[in-house]
C-alpha positions in Angstrom: 24.5 88.6 -11.1 25.9 85.2 -11.9 23.5 82.7 -13.4 25.8 79.7 -13.0 25.6 77.9 -9.6 29.0 77.2 -8.0 30.3 73.6 -7.8 29.3 71.7 -4.6 31.8 70.6 -2.1 32.0 66.9 -1.6 30.6 67.1 1.9 27.5 68.9 0.5 27.1 66.3 -2.2 27.0 63.5 0.4 24.6 65.5 2.6 22.4 66.0 -0.4 22.3 62.3 -1.2 21.7 61.4 2.5 18.7 63.7 2.7 17.2 62.6 -0.6 17.4 59.0 0.5 15.6 59.9 3.7 12.6 61.3 1.9 12.4 59.1 -1.3 12.2 55.4 -1.9 15.3 53.8 -3.4 13.7 53.3 -6.8 12.8 57.0 -6.9 16.5 58.1 -6.9 19.0 57.4 -9.8 22.6 58.1 -9.0 24.7 55.9 -11.3 25.7 57.6 -14.5 24.7 54.7 -16.8 21.1 54.7 -15.5 21.0 58.5 -15.8 21.8 58.4 -19.6 18.1 58.6 -20.6 17.9 61.9 -18.8 21.1 63.5 -20.1 19.2 65.5 -22.8 15.7 66.3 -24.1 14.7 65.8 -27.7 17.4 68.2 -28.8 20.4 65.8 -28.5 23.1 68.3 -29.4 23.3 69.3 -25.7 24.0 66.7 -23.0 25.0 66.5 -19.4 24.5 64.3 -16.3 23.3 65.5 -12.9 24.4 64.6 -9.4 21.1 62.7 -9.1 17.8 62.1 -10.9 14.8 62.0 -8.5 11.3 60.8 -9.4 9.0 61.9 -6.6 5.6 60.2 -6.4 3.5 63.0 -4.9 3.5 66.8 -4.4 4.8 66.5 -0.8 7.9 64.7 -2.0 8.4 67.4 -4.7 8.2 69.9 -1.9 10.7 68.1 0.2 13.2 67.8 -2.6 13.0 71.5 -3.3 13.4 72.3 0.4 16.5 70.0 0.6 18.1 71.6 -2.5 17.3 75.1 -1.3 18.9 74.5 2.1 22.1 73.2 0.4 22.0 75.7 -2.5 21.8 72.9 -5.1 20.5 73.7 -8.6 17.2 72.0 -9.6 16.2 71.3 -13.2 12.5 70.2 -13.7 11.8 67.6 -16.4 8.5 66.4 -17.9 8.3 63.9 -20.7 11.6 65.0 -22.3 10.1 65.9 -25.7 11.4 69.5 -25.5 13.5 70.9 -28.3 15.6 73.6 -26.8 17.7 71.7 -24.2 15.6 73.3 -21.5 15.6 70.1 -19.5 19.3 69.4 -19.9 20.6 68.5 -16.4 23.0 70.7 -14.4 26.2 68.8 -13.5 26.1 70.1 -9.9 22.4 69.7 -9.5 19.3 67.5 -9.2 17.1 66.6 -12.1 13.6 66.6 -10.8 11.4 64.4 -13.0 7.6 64.9 -12.6 6.6 62.0 -14.7 5.0 60.1 -11.7 2.6 63.0 -11.0 0.4 61.7 -13.8 -3.2 61.8 -12.4 -6.2 63.6 -13.7 -7.6 64.9 -10.4 -11.0 66.2 -11.4 -13.2 66.8 -14.5 -16.0 69.3 -14.3 -18.0 69.0 -17.5 -20.4 71.8 -16.6 -17.6 74.3 -15.9 -15.7 72.8 -18.8 -12.5 72.4 -16.8 -10.1 69.7 -15.7 -7.5 69.6 -12.9 -4.5 67.6 -13.8 -1.0 66.9 -12.5 2.0 68.0 -14.6 2.9 64.5 -15.7 -0.4 63.9 -17.5 0.1 63.7 -21.3 -1.5 66.2 -23.5 -3.6 63.8 -25.5 -4.9 61.9 -22.5 -6.8 65.0 -21.3 -8.9 65.0 -24.5 -9.3 61.2 -24.3 -10.6 61.5 -20.7 -13.2 64.2 -21.5 -14.4 62.9 -24.9 -17.3 61.2 -23.2 -18.6 64.6 -22.2 -18.3 66.0 -25.8 -15.3 68.1 -24.8 -11.6 68.3 -25.6 -8.4 70.2 -24.8 -7.4 72.4 -27.7 -3.6 72.8 -27.8 -2.2 69.8 -29.8 1.6 69.8 -30.3 2.8 67.1 -32.7 4.2 65.3 -29.7 0.8 65.3 -27.9 0.7 61.6 -27.5 3.8 61.9 -25.3 4.4 65.4 -24.1 3.2 66.4 -20.6 1.0 69.2 -19.7 3.6 70.5 -17.3 6.1 70.7 -20.1 3.4 72.4 -22.3 3.0 75.1 -19.6 6.8 75.5 -19.3 7.2 76.2 -23.0 3.8 77.6 -23.8 3.2 75.0 -26.4 0.8 75.4 -29.3 0.2 72.9 -32.1 -1.6 72.7 -35.4 -4.8 74.3 -34.1 -3.3 77.2 -32.3 -4.2 79.7 -35.0 -7.9 79.6 -33.9 -7.7 78.3 -30.4 -4.5 79.7 -29.1 -1.5 78.5 -27.2 -1.3 76.9 -23.8 -1.5 80.3 -22.0 -5.0 80.8 -23.6 -6.3 77.4 -22.5 -5.4 77.2 -18.8 -7.1 78.9 -15.9 -5.0 78.1 -12.8 -1.7 76.7 -11.7 -0.4 75.4 -8.4 3.3 76.2 -8.2 6.1 75.4 -5.7 8.7 78.1 -5.3 12.4 77.3 -5.1 12.0 77.1 -1.3 9.1 74.7 -1.6 6.4 77.2 -0.8 3.1 76.6 -2.6 1.5 79.4 -4.7 -1.9 79.4 -6.5 -1.9 81.4 -9.7 -5.0 82.3 -11.6 -8.5 81.1 -10.7 -11.6 79.3 -12.0 -13.0 82.7 -13.1 -12.3 84.5 -16.3 -10.2 87.1 -14.4 -8.5 87.5 -11.1 -7.1 90.5 -9.2 -3.5 91.5 -9.2 -0.8 91.0 -11.8 -1.2 88.5 -14.6 1.3 85.9 -13.2 -0.4 83.2 -15.3 1.1 84.7 -18.4 4.4 85.2 -16.7 4.7 81.6 -15.6 3.4 80.1 -18.8 6.5 79.8 -21.0 8.9 80.6 -18.1 10.9 77.3 -18.8 11.1 76.2 -15.2 13.1 79.3 -14.2 10.5 80.7 -11.7 8.9 77.7 -10.0 7.8 74.1 -10.3 4.2 73.5 -11.6 2.4 70.7 -9.6 -1.1 71.2 -10.8 -2.8 72.7 -13.8 -6.5 73.6 -14.3 -7.2 73.5 -18.1 -10.0 75.0 -20.0 -12.0 72.5 -22.1 -13.9 73.2 -25.3 -17.0 71.6 -26.8 -16.1 69.3 -29.7 -17.2 71.0 -33.0 -20.1 69.4 -34.9 -17.8 68.7 -37.8 -14.3 69.5 -39.1 -13.0 69.2 -42.6 -9.6 69.7 -44.2 -8.9 71.3 -47.6 -5.5 70.1 -48.9 -4.0 72.1 -51.8 -0.9 71.4 -53.7 1.2 74.2 -55.3 3.9 74.1 -57.9 6.0 76.8 -56.1 6.8 77.9 -52.5 5.8 81.4 -53.5 2.3 80.5 -54.5 1.7 78.5 -51.3 3.1 81.3 -49.2 0.9 83.9 -50.9 -2.1 81.7 -50.4 -1.6 81.7 -46.7 -2.0 85.4 -46.5 -5.0 85.3 -48.8 -6.9 83.0 -46.5 -6.6 85.4 -43.5 -7.2 88.4 -45.7 -10.5 86.9 -46.8 -11.7 87.1 -43.1 -11.5 83.3 -42.6 -9.9 82.0 -39.4 -9.2 78.3 -40.0 -8.9 75.9 -37.1 -5.4 75.1 -38.5 -3.4 76.2 -41.5 -0.2 74.2 -42.0 2.4 74.2 -44.8 4.9 71.6 -45.9 7.5 71.7 -48.7 8.4 69.0 -51.2 11.0 67.2 -49.1 8.7 67.1 -46.1 5.7 66.0 -48.3 7.6 63.1 -49.8 9.0 61.9 -46.4 5.6 62.2 -44.8 3.9 60.4 -47.6 6.4 57.5 -47.6 5.8 57.2 -43.8 2.0 57.8 -43.4 0.6 57.2 -46.9 -1.8 60.1 -46.3 -2.4 60.8 -50.0 -0.2 63.9 -50.4 0.6 65.0 -53.9 4.3 64.0 -54.1 5.0 66.2 -57.1 3.9 69.4 -55.4 6.5 72.0 -54.4 4.4 72.7 -51.3 1.0 71.8 -49.8 -1.3 73.7 -47.4 -3.6 71.8 -45.0 -6.5 74.1 -44.0 -9.0 72.9 -41.5 -12.4 74.4 -40.9 -14.6 73.4 -37.9 -17.9 74.4 -36.5 -21.5 73.8 -37.6 -22.2 71.9 -40.8 -23.4 75.0 -42.5 -20.5 77.3 -41.7 -17.9 74.6 -42.4 -19.5 73.8 -45.8 -19.4 77.5 -46.7 -15.8 78.0 -45.6 -14.6 74.9 -47.3 -16.1 76.1 -50.6 -14.6 79.6 -50.1 -11.1 78.3 -49.3 -11.1 75.8 -52.2 -12.1 78.6 -54.6 -9.4 80.9 -53.1 -6.7 78.2 -53.4 -7.7 77.7 -57.1 -7.5 81.4 -57.7 -4.0 81.5 -56.1 -2.8 78.8 -58.5 -3.3 75.5 -56.7 -2.4 72.6 -58.9 -4.5 70.1 -56.9 -7.2 70.4 -54.3 -8.7 67.7 -52.1 -11.3 67.9 -49.3 -11.6 65.3 -46.6 -14.7 63.3 -47.2 -15.1 61.8 -43.7 -13.5 61.8 -40.2 -11.1 59.0 -41.1 -9.9 60.8 -44.1 -9.5 64.0 -42.1 -7.4 62.2 -39.5 -5.3 60.6 -42.2 -4.4 64.0 -43.7 -3.4 65.3 -40.3 -1.5 62.1 -39.6 1.0 62.9 -42.3 1.6 66.4 -40.9 1.9 65.2 -37.3 4.2 62.4 -38.3 6.4 64.7 -40.4 9.2 64.9 -37.8 9.7 61.1 -37.4 9.2 60.7 -41.1 12.0 63.1 -41.9 14.1 61.2 -39.3 14.1 58.2 -41.7 15.9 60.1 -44.5 18.9 61.4 -42.6 20.9 60.3 -39.6 19.9 63.4 -37.7 17.9 66.6 -38.1 17.9 70.0 -36.3 14.4 71.5 -35.7 14.3 75.3 -35.7 11.5 77.4 -34.2 11.6 81.0 -35.4 8.3 82.9 -35.8 7.7 85.5 -38.6 4.9 87.8 -39.8 2.6 85.9 -42.2 3.4 88.4 -45.0 7.1 87.3 -44.8 6.5 83.6 -45.4 7.5 83.6 -49.0 10.6 85.7 -48.6 11.8 83.7 -45.6 11.3 80.3 -47.2 13.3 81.5 -50.2 16.0 82.7 -48.0 16.1 79.4 -46.1 16.4 77.6 -49.5 19.4 79.9 -50.3 21.0 79.2 -47.0 20.5 75.4 -47.5 22.5 75.6 -50.7 25.1 77.8 -49.0 25.7 75.3 -46.2 25.2 72.2 -48.3 22.5 70.9 -45.9 19.0 69.8 -47.0 16.0 71.4 -45.3 12.5 70.0 -44.9 10.0 72.8 -44.0 7.1 71.9 -41.8 5.4 74.7 -40.0 2.3 76.5 -38.6 1.8 78.8 -41.6 -1.3 80.5 -40.2 0.6 82.1 -37.3 4.1 82.1 -38.9 5.8 79.6 -36.6 8.5 78.1 -38.7 9.9 74.6 -38.1 12.7 74.0 -40.7 14.2 70.6 -40.2 17.9 70.8 -41.2 19.2 67.3 -42.2 22.8 66.4 -41.1 25.0 63.7 -39.6 25.8 64.3 -36.0 28.8 61.9 -36.3 30.6 64.5 -38.5 31.9 67.5 -36.4 32.1 69.7 -39.5 28.4 69.1 -40.2 27.5 69.9 -36.6 29.2 73.3 -36.9 27.5 74.0 -40.2 24.1 73.0 -38.9 24.5 75.3 -35.9 25.6 78.2 -38.1 22.6 77.5 -40.4 20.1 77.4 -37.6 21.6 80.6 -36.1 21.1 82.4 -39.4 17.4 81.3 -39.6 16.8 82.8 -36.1 18.5 86.1 -37.1 16.5 86.1 -40.3 13.3 85.7 -38.3 14.2 88.7 -36.1 15.2 90.8 -39.1 11.8 90.5 -40.8 9.9 91.4 -37.6 9.6 88.0 -36.0 11.2 86.4 -33.0 13.6 83.6 -32.1 11.0 81.1 -30.7 7.3 80.4 -31.1 6.7 77.4 -28.8 10.0 75.5 -28.3 11.5 77.9 -25.8 15.0 79.4 -25.4 16.7 76.9 -23.1 20.4 76.5 -24.0 19.8 76.3 -27.7 18.8 80.0 -28.3 20.5 81.6 -25.3 23.1 83.2 -27.6 20.4 84.8 -29.7 18.6 86.5 -26.9 20.7 89.7 -27.4 19.7 89.7 -31.0 16.0 89.9 -30.0 16.2 92.0 -26.9 17.9 95.2 -25.7 20.2 95.3 -22.7 17.4 97.0 -20.7 14.9 94.3 -21.6 17.4 91.5 -20.7 17.9 93.4 -17.4 14.2 93.2 -16.7 14.2 89.5 -17.4 17.0 89.0 -14.9 15.2 91.1 -12.3 12.1 88.9 -12.6 14.2 85.8 -12.3 15.9 87.1 -9.3 12.6 88.1 -7.6 11.4 84.5 -7.7 14.8 82.7 -7.4 17.3 84.9 -5.6 20.0 82.2 -5.5 19.4 81.4 -9.2 19.1 77.7 -8.6 16.0 76.9 -10.7 17.2 75.7 -14.1 20.3 77.9 -14.0 22.1 78.9 -17.2 19.0 78.6 -19.4 16.7 81.1 -21.0 18.3 84.4 -19.8 21.9 85.4 -20.7 24.0 87.2 -18.2 23.5 90.9 -19.0 27.1 92.0 -18.6 28.1 89.3 -21.0 25.6 90.0 -23.8 28.3 90.5 -26.4 29.9 87.2 -25.5 26.5 85.5 -25.8 26.2 86.7 -29.4 29.0 84.2 -30.2 28.2 81.6 -27.6 29.5 78.2 -28.6 27.3 75.2 -28.4 28.0 73.2 -25.2 28.4 69.6 -26.2 28.8 67.1 -23.3 30.1 63.6 -23.6 30.9 64.0 -27.4 
């Protein structure tokens, strides 16, 4: 099985363009390379390419027509949401069409009694909560990019966020999907009920990275806003103490709404950017949020504060009102852009590890940082072990690029070695393709290929992403990064 689509003949390219122009308005097609530049990569700028055309359909029927055209001509299709992804999953195919779903941005229906909302894939994550706030409801998954990232992209990557410890990932917060197959046929997956007959295709499609179908509608589950939420911020004078405190919180039987960790470099960058009141002298901080009724939150705040003190916290602060709580989270959610101010570039990793391995892995990352001569700011979902080390480097230096790639590769291998996995919420895309054989056996990779082939026999949906070619597993272990237009 070959996952790379063949190059198109010139006659097919012209026929593709003719048919696209027949079904889309001129301003919905971008064909010149200069105008395509904003679409050449997602937020992981190490990987770039340009497609034959970028299309921006305005409704589901046009999406369907585009897929039918591409299917008839055997043209690869790469779906794109807001472009905030971090694994090159939305990088265009040079012989294909980039299908942008940004114009499908309507909230179709809100049912406050059923606590659901039907939305199109281009709707931003945050706008769902804003639209339902008047009903006392909200949408729980909250990636750091929630102001911009789209719900379709969240489904594609099974995104989480700072509150995923208690409320789960995207897959736990959606009820139904409408999906178009590679041939343009519509499928409905899931239902409004808590369960539906047949195989659990919802779990299969959520996190499938655009390899199996194109999502055109999402029914999300809404939650009642808690009476109150408060954050306990604790500073520690060592990474070890902070890491041990993470496990102690869970061992105490407390499930926080969010439990985040930042090290000194991330703390200082975030504090300079957001002025959140973080203790700049701390080696690490934990942000632990409790939500629920006033009584249970008060009890858990006291318990967590006492626990942090017992675990050696050098400073403890508790949010005193909603504005203060939001300020503490602002520093965490602004950590990525904040770190971007102290280096020309950064490479955000996404390994996931068992909570009990946090201290060991962070110390190993520090050792690797010294080995490669590249600083690292650690910002991550400590409660569920989803690491986001930000490796600082200069992309204009080819030697640094090679070092940062090798460094990132070792972090992923380290995650697998301690019982974790190569991705938590960013996906595989192109970035982690070479590490799939480190995580999965040949038999498991063969199953992934069979599933892909069942939904997309010609392998034209996001080809070359997510699943390595089984017969070339050993080659993929040393897969070089594919830089375009360096």
